[in-house]
C-alpha positions, 0 to 999 in steps of 0.5 A: 579384742576391744572391751569397754568398762561397765559400770558396777556401783561406783566403780567400773568393771572390766567383763572378762569372757567365758573363752578367756576365763577357760583358757586361763583355767580362771572362774569367778572365785579365782584370784586375780593380782592386778597391776600396771606398768604405767602405761598397760594393764596386767591381770595375772591368775594368782597360783595359790598353790605357790602363793603357800610355799611363799608364805602367802595367806588366803583371805580367809586365814589373814581374816582368822589371824586378824580375829585372833590377833585383834580381838579386843581392838574389835569387841571396842570398835563394835560397841 
């Protein structure tokens, strides 16, 4: 399957067909790793359970931790 990039604001997007999303069991809310070997683009679904086992945090958990740790700095920046 040959795909072209689509302009999306100041960036470009690669549209993933529904069939491929179903095959990989991902949705529009799925986290994906995007890596490259210098020649190829590799997109891999993130397994949330494995990430938690490795000590990975969800985005929401990371935001909560950041707000807790840097609350005073955020308040200063907001003023």
